[in-house]
C-alpha positions as CSV (number, residue, x, y, z in Angstrom):
1,X,-135.5,-70.0,-185.6
2,X,-134.0,-71.3,-182.4
3,X,-130.9,-73.4,-182.5
4,X,-131.6,-76.5,-180.4
5,X,-129.0,-77.8,-177.9
6,X,-130.3,-81.2,-178.7
7,X,-128.3,-81.5,-181.9
8,X,-124.9,-82.0,-180.3
9,X,-123.4,-82.9,-177.0
10,X,-121.8,-79.9,-175.4
11,X,-119.1,-80.6,-172.8
12,X,-118.7,-78.0,-170.1
13,X,-117.4,-78.0,-166.5
14,X,-116.4,-81.5,-165.8
15,X,-118.3,-84.5,-167.1
16,X,-121.7,-82.7,-167.6
17,X,-123.1,-83.0,-171.1
18,X,-126.2,-81.5,-172.7
19,X,-128.8,-84.2,-173.3
20,X,-129.4,-84.9,-176.9
21,X,-132.8,-86.1,-178.2
22,X,-131.2,-89.0,-180.1
23,X,-129.9,-90.4,-176.8
24,X,-133.5,-91.3,-176.0
25,X,-135.4,-91.4,-179.4
26,X,-134.6,-92.8,-182.8
27,X,-135.9,-91.6,-186.2
28,X,-136.5,-93.9,-189.1
29,X,-137.6,-93.0,-192.6
30,X,-140.2,-95.4,-194.1
31,X,-139.9,-96.1,-197.8
32,X,-143.0,-95.3,-199.9
33,X,-144.0,-97.0,-203.1
34,X,-142.3,-95.9,-206.4
35,X,-144.3,-93.4,-208.3
36,X,-146.3,-92.2,-205.3
37,X,-146.3,-88.5,-204.6
38,X,-146.1,-88.9,-200.9
39,X,-147.8,-85.7,-199.7
40,X,-149.3,-87.0,-196.6
41,X,-152.8,-85.8,-195.6
42,X,-153.8,-88.3,-192.9
43,X,-152.6,-91.2,-190.7
44,X,-154.5,-93.7,-188.6
45,X,-153.8,-97.2,-187.3
46,X,-156.3,-99.9,-187.8
47,X,-157.2,-102.4,-185.0
48,X,-154.9,-105.1,-186.7
49,X,-151.9,-102.7,-186.6
50,X,-151.9,-101.7,-190.3
51,X,-151.4,-98.0,-191.0
52,X,-154.0,-96.2,-193.2
53,X,-152.4,-93.3,-195.1
54,X,-154.2,-90.8,-197.4
55,X,-152.2,-88.6,-199.8
56,X,-153.1,-85.2,-201.2
57,X,-153.5,-86.5,-204.8
58,X,-156.3,-88.8,-203.8
59,X,-154.8,-92.2,-202.9
60,X,-155.5,-94.1,-199.7
61,X,-153.0,-96.8,-199.0
62,X,-152.5,-99.4,-196.3
63,X,-149.0,-100.1,-194.9
64,X,-148.2,-103.2,-192.8
65,X,-145.3,-102.4,-190.5
66,X,-144.5,-106.1,-190.0
67,X,-144.2,-107.0,-193.6
68,X,-143.3,-103.5,-194.8
69,X,-145.8,-103.9,-197.7
70,X,-148.0,-101.2,-199.2
71,X,-151.4,-101.8,-200.7
72,X,-153.7,-99.4,-202.5
73,X,-157.1,-99.3,-200.7
74,X,-158.9,-96.4,-202.4
75,X,-158.4,-93.5,-204.8
76,X,-160.0,-90.6,-206.5
77,X,-160.3,-88.4,-203.4
78,X,-159.8,-84.6,-203.6
79,X,-157.1,-83.3,-201.2
80,X,-157.8,-85.8,-198.3
81,X,-156.5,-84.3,-195.1
82,X,-157.5,-86.7,-192.3
83,X,-158.6,-90.2,-191.6
84,X,-160.2,-92.3,-188.8
85,X,-159.9,-96.1,-188.9
86,X,-163.3,-97.4,-187.9
87,X,-162.3,-101.0,-188.4
88,X,-160.0,-103.2,-190.5
89,X,-162.3,-102.7,-193.5
90,X,-163.7,-99.2,-193.0
91,X,-162.3,-95.7,-192.9
92,X,-163.7,-92.2,-192.5
93,X,-161.8,-89.6,-194.6
94,X,-162.3,-85.9,-194.9
95,X,-161.4,-84.3,-198.2
96,X,-162.2,-81.1,-199.9
97,X,-165.9,-81.7,-200.7
98,X,-167.0,-83.9,-197.8
99,X,-166.4,-86.4,-195.1
100,X,-166.6,-89.8,-196.7
101,X,-167.1,-93.4,-195.4
102,X,-165.0,-95.8,-197.4
103,X,-165.6,-99.6,-196.9
104,X,-164.3,-102.9,-198.2
105,X,-167.5,-105.0,-198.1
106,X,-166.2,-108.1,-199.8
107,X,-162.9,-108.4,-197.9
108,X,-160.6,-108.3,-200.9
109,X,-158.5,-105.5,-199.4
110,X,-159.8,-102.8,-201.8
111,X,-162.6,-100.3,-201.0
112,X,-165.8,-100.8,-203.0
113,X,-168.3,-98.5,-201.2
114,X,-168.0,-94.7,-200.8
115,X,-170.7,-93.0,-198.8
116,X,-171.2,-89.3,-198.0
117,X,-171.2,-88.6,-194.3
118,X,-171.0,-84.8,-194.1
119,X,-171.2,-82.3,-196.9
120,X,-173.4,-79.5,-195.3
121,X,-170.8,-76.8,-196.0
122,X,-170.2,-74.5,-198.9
123,X,-167.5,-74.5,-201.5
124,X,-166.6,-71.5,-203.6
125,X,-163.9,-73.3,-205.6
126,X,-161.2,-71.3,-203.9
127,X,-157.9,-73.2,-203.7
128,X,-157.6,-72.6,-199.9
129,X,-160.9,-74.2,-198.9
130,X,-159.4,-77.2,-197.2
131,X,-161.2,-79.5,-194.8
132,X,-159.5,-81.1,-191.8
133,X,-160.2,-83.9,-189.4
134,X,-162.2,-86.0,-188.7
135,X,-161.9,-86.6,-185.0
136,X,-164.4,-88.4,-182.7
137,X,-165.3,-87.8,-179.1
138,X,-166.2,-90.4,-176.5
139,X,-169.9,-90.1,-177.3
140,X,-169.3,-90.9,-181.0
141,X,-169.7,-87.3,-182.3
142,X,-167.6,-86.4,-185.3
143,X,-165.9,-83.1,-185.8
144,X,-164.3,-81.5,-188.9
145,X,-162.7,-78.0,-189.3
146,X,-163.0,-75.9,-192.4
147,X,-160.4,-73.5,-193.8
148,X,-161.3,-70.0,-194.9
149,X,-160.7,-69.0,-198.5
150,X,-157.8,-66.9,-199.7
151,X,-157.8,-63.7,-201.7
152,X,-154.7,-65.1,-203.4
153,X,-157.2,-66.6,-205.9
154,X,-160.8,-66.1,-206.8
155,X,-163.9,-68.2,-206.7
156,X,-165.8,-70.2,-209.3
157,X,-168.9,-69.0,-211.3
158,X,-170.9,-71.8,-209.6
159,X,-170.6,-72.4,-205.8
160,X,-172.0,-75.0,-203.5
161,X,-174.2,-73.5,-200.8
162,X,-175.5,-70.0,-200.3
163,X,-173.3,-67.1,-201.5
164,X,-173.1,-64.2,-199.1
165,X,-171.2,-61.1,-200.4
166,X,-170.8,-59.9,-196.8
167,X,-168.3,-62.7,-196.2
168,X,-166.3,-62.0,-199.3
169,X,-164.0,-59.1,-198.2
170,X,-160.7,-59.7,-196.4
171,X,-157.5,-61.5,-197.0
172,X,-159.1,-64.8,-195.8
173,X,-162.8,-64.9,-196.3
174,X,-166.0,-67.0,-195.9
175,X,-168.4,-66.2,-198.7
176,X,-170.1,-69.7,-198.4
177,X,-171.4,-71.5,-195.3
178,X,-169.2,-72.4,-192.4
179,X,-165.8,-71.5,-193.8
180,X,-163.7,-70.9,-190.6
181,X,-165.9,-73.1,-188.5
182,X,-165.8,-76.5,-186.7
183,X,-168.8,-78.6,-187.6
184,X,-170.1,-81.4,-185.4
185,X,-172.1,-84.5,-186.4
186,X,-174.0,-86.4,-183.8
187,X,-174.3,-90.2,-184.0
188,X,-177.9,-89.7,-185.2
189,X,-176.5,-87.8,-188.2
190,X,-177.4,-84.2,-187.3
191,X,-174.8,-81.7,-188.4
192,X,-174.3,-78.8,-186.0
193,X,-172.3,-75.6,-186.5
194,X,-170.1,-76.0,-183.4
195,X,-167.6,-73.1,-183.1
196,X,-166.2,-70.3,-185.4
197,X,-163.5,-67.8,-185.9
198,X,-160.7,-69.9,-187.4
199,X,-158.4,-69.0,-190.2
200,X,-156.5,-72.1,-191.2
201,X,-157.4,-74.8,-188.5
202,X,-155.1,-77.5,-189.9
203,X,-154.8,-79.3,-186.5
204,X,-157.9,-80.7,-184.6
205,X,-157.8,-83.2,-181.9
206,X,-158.7,-84.3,-178.3
207,X,-156.5,-84.6,-175.3
208,X,-156.7,-87.4,-172.8
209,X,-159.4,-85.5,-170.8
210,X,-161.7,-85.4,-173.8
211,X,-161.2,-81.7,-174.5
212,X,-161.3,-80.5,-178.1
213,X,-158.4,-78.4,-179.4
214,X,-157.6,-76.7,-182.7
215,X,-154.3,-75.2,-184.0
216,X,-154.6,-72.1,-186.2
217,X,-151.9,-70.6,-188.4
218,X,-150.5,-67.1,-188.2
219,X,-151.9,-64.6,-190.7
220,X,-154.6,-61.9,-190.8
221,X,-156.1,-61.5,-187.4
222,X,-153.6,-63.9,-185.9
223,X,-150.4,-62.2,-184.8
224,X,-148.9,-65.6,-184.3
225,X,-150.0,-69.3,-184.5
226,X,-152.2,-70.5,-181.7
227,X,-153.7,-73.5,-179.9
228,X,-157.4,-73.1,-178.9
229,X,-159.6,-75.1,-176.5
230,X,-162.7,-75.3,-178.6
231,X,-166.1,-75.1,-176.9
232,X,-169.6,-74.9,-178.4
233,X,-170.8,-71.5,-179.7
234,X,-167.6,-69.7,-179.0
235,X,-165.9,-67.2,-181.4
236,X,-162.1,-67.5,-181.7
237,X,-161.1,-64.3,-183.5
238,X,-161.1,-64.5,-187.2
239,X,-164.1,-62.3,-188.2
240,X,-165.1,-63.6,-191.7
241,X,-167.0,-66.6,-190.4
242,X,-169.3,-64.4,-188.3
243,X,-171.6,-63.9,-191.3
244,X,-172.7,-67.6,-190.9
245,X,-173.4,-67.2,-187.1
246,X,-177.1,-67.4,-186.3
247,X,-178.6,-63.9,-185.3
248,X,-175.4,-62.1,-186.3
249,X,-176.3,-58.7,-187.8
250,X,-176.5,-58.4,-191.5
251,X,-173.2,-56.5,-191.8
252,X,-169.7,-57.1,-193.1
253,X,-167.9,-58.2,-189.8
254,X,-164.7,-56.5,-191.0
255,X,-166.5,-53.1,-190.5
256,X,-166.5,-53.8,-186.7
257,X,-163.6,-52.2,-184.8
258,X,-160.8,-54.5,-183.7
259,X,-161.6,-53.6,-180.1
260,X,-165.2,-54.9,-180.5
261,X,-164.1,-58.1,-182.1
262,X,-161.4,-58.5,-179.4
263,X,-164.1,-58.3,-176.7
264,X,-166.1,-61.0,-178.5
265,X,-163.4,-63.6,-178.9
266,X,-162.2,-66.5,-176.8
267,X,-158.4,-66.3,-176.4
268,X,-155.9,-69.0,-177.2
269,X,-154.8,-71.5,-174.5
270,X,-151.2,-71.3,-175.9
271,X,-149.6,-69.0,-178.4
272,X,-146.6,-70.3,-180.3
273,X,-143.9,-67.6,-180.6
274,X,-143.5,-67.0,-184.3
275,X,-140.4,-68.8,-185.8
276,X,-138.9,-69.1,-182.3
277,X,-141.3,-71.9,-181.6
278,X,-143.5,-72.5,-184.6
279,X,-144.3,-71.2,-188.0
280,X,-147.2,-73.4,-189.2
281,X,-148.5,-75.8,-186.5
282,X,-150.4,-78.9,-187.7
283,X,-151.9,-82.0,-186.0
284,X,-152.5,-82.5,-182.3
285,X,-152.0,-85.9,-180.7
286,X,-151.9,-86.7,-177.0
287,X,-149.4,-89.2,-175.5
288,X,-151.7,-91.9,-174.1
289,X,-149.1,-94.6,-174.5
290,X,-148.6,-95.2,-170.7
291,X,-144.9,-94.6,-170.8
292,X,-144.1,-96.3,-174.1
293,X,-143.1,-93.0,-175.6
294,X,-141.1,-91.7,-172.6
295,X,-141.7,-89.4,-169.6
296,X,-144.2,-87.0,-171.1
297,X,-147.4,-89.0,-170.8
298,X,-150.7,-87.1,-171.1
299,X,-149.1,-84.1,-172.8
300,X,-150.1,-82.9,-176.3
301,X,-147.6,-83.2,-179.2
302,X,-148.0,-80.7,-182.0
303,X,-146.6,-81.0,-185.6
304,X,-144.9,-78.2,-187.4
305,X,-144.9,-77.7,-191.2
306,X,-142.0,-75.4,-191.9
307,X,-139.4,-76.5,-189.4
308,X,-137.9,-79.9,-188.6
309,X,-139.5,-79.7,-185.2
310,X,-142.2,-81.2,-183.0
311,X,-143.6,-79.3,-180.0
312,X,-144.9,-80.3,-176.5
313,X,-147.7,-78.4,-174.7
314,X,-148.0,-78.3,-170.9
315,X,-151.3,-77.1,-169.5
316,X,-152.1,-75.0,-166.5
317,X,-155.5,-74.3,-165.1
318,X,-156.0,-70.8,-163.6
319,X,-159.3,-69.5,-162.5
320,X,-161.0,-72.5,-164.0
321,X,-159.6,-71.7,-167.5
322,X,-156.8,-73.4,-169.4
323,X,-153.6,-71.6,-170.3
324,X,-150.1,-73.0,-170.5
325,X,-146.6,-73.3,-172.0
326,X,-145.0,-74.7,-175.1
327,X,-141.5,-76.2,-175.5
328,X,-139.6,-77.9,-178.4
329,X,-139.7,-81.7,-178.2
330,X,-137.8,-82.9,-181.2
331,X,-135.7,-80.4,-183.2
332,X,-133.7,-81.5,-186.3
333,X,-131.7,-84.6,-185.4
334,X,-132.8,-86.4,-188.5
335,X,-136.4,-85.1,-188.5
336,X,-137.7,-83.9,-191.8
337,X,-139.7,-80.7,-192.3
338,X,-143.4,-80.7,-193.4
339,X,-144.7,-82.7,-190.4
340,X,-148.4,-82.5,-191.3
341,X,-149.9,-85.5,-189.7
342,X,-149.1,-87.8,-186.7
343,X,-150.4,-91.0,-185.1
344,X,-149.3,-93.2,-182.3
345,X,-148.9,-96.8,-183.1
346,X,-150.0,-99.7,-180.8
347,X,-146.3,-100.2,-179.8
348,X,-146.1,-96.5,-178.6
349,X,-144.0,-95.2,-181.6
350,X,-145.0,-91.9,-183.1
351,X,-145.6,-91.9,-186.9
352,X,-145.2,-88.7,-188.9
353,X,-146.5,-87.9,-192.3
354,X,-144.8,-85.1,-194.3
355,X,-146.2,-82.9,-197.1
356,X,-145.1,-79.9,-199.1
357,X,-148.0,-79.5,-201.6
358,X,-146.7,-76.2,-202.8
359,X,-145.6,-75.0,-199.4
360,X,-142.3,-75.3,-197.5
361,X,-142.1,-78.9,-196.5
362,X,-141.1,-82.4,-197.5
363,X,-142.7,-85.7,-198.4
364,X,-142.9,-89.2,-197.0
365,X,-143.2,-90.9,-193.6
366,X,-141.0,-91.2,-190.6
367,X,-141.3,-93.0,-187.3
368,X,-140.0,-91.8,-183.9
369,X,-139.3,-94.5,-181.3
370,X,-138.5,-94.2,-177.6
371,X,-135.3,-96.0,-176.7
372,X,-135.5,-95.6,-172.9
373,X,-134.0,-93.4,-170.3
374,X,-135.0,-90.0,-169.0
375,X,-133.8,-86.7,-170.5
376,X,-133.4,-83.8,-168.2
377,X,-136.2,-81.5,-169.4
378,X,-139.1,-79.4,-168.2
379,X,-142.2,-81.5,-167.8
380,X,-144.6,-79.0,-166.2
381,X,-144.9,-75.2,-165.9
382,X,-147.4,-73.5,-163.5
383,X,-148.2,-69.9,-162.7
384,X,-147.9,-68.9,-159.1
385,X,-148.9,-65.7,-157.3
386,X,-145.3,-64.4,-157.7
387,X,-143.9,-66.1,-160.7
388,X,-143.7,-69.6,-162.2
389,X,-142.9,-73.2,-161.0
390,X,-140.8,-75.2,-163.4
391,X,-140.9,-79.0,-162.8
392,X,-138.2,-81.2,-164.3
393,X,-138.1,-84.9,-165.2
394,X,-135.2,-85.5,-162.7
395,X,-133.9,-83.9,-159.5
396,X,-131.6,-80.9,-160.1
397,X,-128.2,-80.0,-158.9
398,X,-128.7,-77.5,-156.0
399,X,-126.1,-75.0,-157.0
400,X,-127.1,-74.6,-160.6
401,X,-130.9,-74.6,-159.8
402,X,-130.6,-71.8,-157.2
403,X,-128.3,-69.6,-159.3
404,X,-130.3,-66.7,-160.8
405,X,-127.8,-66.5,-163.7
406,X,-129.3,-69.7,-165.1
407,X,-132.7,-68.0,-165.8
408,X,-133.4,-65.3,-168.3
409,X,-136.9,-64.0,-169.0
410,X,-138.6,-61.5,-171.3
411,X,-142.2,-60.7,-172.1
412,X,-144.0,-59.4,-175.1
413,X,-147.4,-59.8,-176.8
414,X,-148.7,-60.2,-180.4
415,X,-151.3,-57.7,-181.6
416,X,-154.8,-58.7,-182.5
417,X,-155.5,-56.8,-185.7
418,X,-156.5,-57.1,-189.3
419,X,-152.9,-57.1,-190.6
420,X,-151.0,-60.2,-191.4
421,X,-149.1,-61.4,-188.4
422,X,-147.6,-59.2,-185.7
423,X,-144.2,-58.3,-184.4
424,X,-143.3,-59.0,-180.8
425,X,-144.8,-55.9,-179.2
426,X,-143.8,-54.1,-176.0
427,X,-140.7,-56.4,-175.5
428,X,-139.3,-56.0,-172.0
429,X,-136.8,-58.0,-169.9
430,X,-138.3,-59.5,-166.8
431,X,-136.1,-59.6,-163.7
432,X,-136.0,-62.9,-161.8
433,X,-135.5,-62.1,-158.1
434,X,-135.5,-65.5,-156.5
435,X,-135.1,-69.2,-157.3
436,X,-136.2,-71.8,-154.7
437,X,-135.7,-75.5,-155.1
438,X,-138.4,-78.0,-153.8
439,X,-137.4,-80.7,-151.2
440,X,-137.5,-83.3,-154.0
441,X,-135.2,-81.0,-156.1
442,X,-137.5,-81.4,-159.1
443,X,-139.3,-78.1,-159.0
444,X,-137.8,-74.6,-159.2
445,X,-140.0,-71.8,-158.0
446,X,-139.0,-68.5,-159.8
447,X,-140.1,-65.1,-158.5
448,X,-140.4,-62.4,-161.1
449,X,-140.7,-58.7,-160.5
450,X,-144.1,-58.3,-162.3
451,X,-146.8,-60.5,-163.8
452,X,-148.9,-58.9,-166.5
453,X,-151.8,-60.7,-168.2
454,X,-151.9,-60.8,-172.0
455,X,-148.2,-61.4,-172.4
456,X,-146.0,-64.2,-173.5
457,X,-143.3,-65.0,-170.8
458,X,-140.3,-66.5,-172.6
459,X,-137.7,-68.2,-170.5
460,X,-134.2,-69.2,-171.6
461,X,-132.5,-71.7,-169.3
462,X,-128.8,-71.8,-168.6
463,X,-126.4,-74.3,-167.1
464,X,-129.0,-76.3,-165.2
465,X,-127.8,-79.8,-164.3
466,X,-129.1,-83.1,-163.0
467,X,-128.5,-83.9,-159.3
468,X,-125.7,-86.4,-160.2
469,X,-123.9,-83.6,-162.2
470,X,-123.6,-85.6,-165.4
471,X,-126.4,-84.0,-167.5
472,X,-127.3,-80.5,-168.5
473,X,-130.9,-79.5,-169.4
474,X,-131.9,-80.6,-172.9
475,X,-134.2,-77.7,-173.8
476,X,-133.3,-74.1,-173.1
477,X,-136.5,-72.4,-174.4
478,X,-139.9,-72.6,-172.8
479,X,-142.7,-70.0,-173.3
480,X,-145.8,-69.5,-171.2
481,X,-149.0,-67.7,-172.4
482,X,-150.3,-65.7,-169.5
483,X,-154.0,-64.9,-170.1
484,X,-155.0,-64.5,-166.5
485,X,-153.4,-64.2,-163.0
486,X,-153.8,-66.7,-160.3
């Protein structure tokens, strides 16, 4: 686990201090009602500013940030893990058996109608068969993602949906329909198997450009946790779900060689170095607050279950395909662990819902608010023909920016194989041979001795300073997933 420089001011060489996240953002813990087991499964703001929160044990509650009052809206759900606020009286909530529409039709503040929206997927009764989402695109289509089952427990005698024994082998498996899939429902109500190959897709969401993304958790067939750009019909690497793909041969997909499966899969946009960056990534939210949340507008923020950390993702388009970099955003500094769900409020604050539910984690709600100012941090990272461009939020000091001693780089990759996780493989130091500063002093162009696709390029930054000499860079770690060369 990395040790963030954000957690304390470090004085070195004159007046320069390392930026601390709490100089720019505050964290507040929101009290929850007595007796509630606050294992948060979903957050969404209603048009009137109230927050809808669903909890693992079935409650759906509404919180008014102005009055700080809670009210029970619905109950009796089974592991709800996501919510959309359709209106001030209507919610869409995904829980273990279905996506449900919940409405208050008589305006008494309590739901009185529960309607099934999507239940065209199988259930074996395995404890790990979670359902995540929902999210909605600009055309009104709904999407949910379905967890694979775990061999840490069995299945029930009676299952929902067709049972296929070819999907039963493996550490994580899909013996009933569409486990490990993303499903799409059109506004006309048609449910379409959309994409497949996921293990534990706990995060699903759109960016500001309308592109769909999923986070998946490290385990079998995932050497480390990943962020995928999800497109229709594509296979993302976990084989068990292949048994439910139309026209797939009538075979156990685990009998295919790893090389064959590797040739079939669509690679991640960003890999999160295990433990150094993430351990169990969760929800995806874009910053569309138009500056209300600071200088990282348009970027994706990713939750993390097992560390008291939030991540930022910076995209790069190479050869028409997305790849990119990840960097810590908020590390410790009053943040709890178990950050399972996130939602931006109308005022631009970021609300976090925690859970443990038998895992490493915590419970409750927190809110992160931007206080103003601009931390010295990396805001973009782009591949070049000879290395990488790092763009910062502020102009840099010439001397420290041009000094090669302030940049360390290494590369490695994670294996795609059946085993659980992967070590950092073929670890090598990467020599940095030049550092050029742009005329506006915000972009450093680094030349490296060799670029190899298929590797993580991990940079550790040194004593970089702002142009006025009073700030040192806030984040020292940034990691780029190099899938293809420019």
